[in-house]
N, C-alpha and C positions, 0 to 999 in steps of 0.2 A: 437747458440751463443757460444758454447764451442770452436768451431774452430776459431772464431774471437778473443776470449780472449786469446787462445793459441798463435795465430799469433802475436797479439799485445805484449804479454809478451816476445816472442822470439825477436821481432824487438827492443823492449826497452832494452833488455839485450845484444844485439849484440855489441861486442867490435870491434874496428878497425882491430884487428888481427884475429878475429873469422871468420872461413870459413863456408859458408852455407852448404857445403858438410859434414863437420864434425858434424854439427847439425843434418842433415838428417841421418847420420850413427848412432848417439846416440839414436834418437827417431824415431821409426818405423812408427809413425803417420805422419811423414813428408816425402816429396819427394823433390828431387832437380833436376833441369834441367837448363842448361845454356839458357839464353833467347836471347842474342843478338849476334851480333849487329843487331838492328832493326831500322826502320824508325819511324817517328811520327805517321804513319798510321798502325803500327804493321806488316810491311812487312820486310822480310829478306833483308839484304844488300849483302848477299852472295848467289850465285846461287846453292851452294851445301848444304845450311842450310835451313831447313824448320822450321818455327816458330810454336810452339805448340799453337793452337788457344784457348785451355782451360786455358792457363796461361796468355792470353792477352785480355784486354778489354779496352773500352774507358776511364774509370776512372783510370785504372792502367797506361795507356799511358800518360794521362794528368799529373798525379802525377810524373811519372818517368821523363818526360822531363822538369818538373819545379823544380825537386829536385837538390840539390847541391851535388857535389862529396862526397861520404862517407855517405850520408843520407840513412836511412833505412825507407822503407814505406810499408804499409799494405793496400791491396785493395781487394775487393771481385771480384771473377771471377766465371765462370761456375763451380759449384760444390765445391766451397771452397774459400780460401783466398790465395793470393800471398804475400810473403815477398820479397822485392827487395832492392838491394843496389847498 
């Protein structure tokens, strides 16, 4: 539950100008990876980009594609939580 609490705190504190890479650079418990562009099924739109399946799950995809631009979301995935914006 500590990972979930940390992810929720980070998502709540994200400002529009905050970059997720800067957060990962400051806190070594975090990792950053670009996720998209992806389809609603979690597949890459680009033939030279492979989607990291550990960072994608049905719940994350549902939240991501129902979110508004600029929204931050937290979802559980294999081995932890993802913060997406």
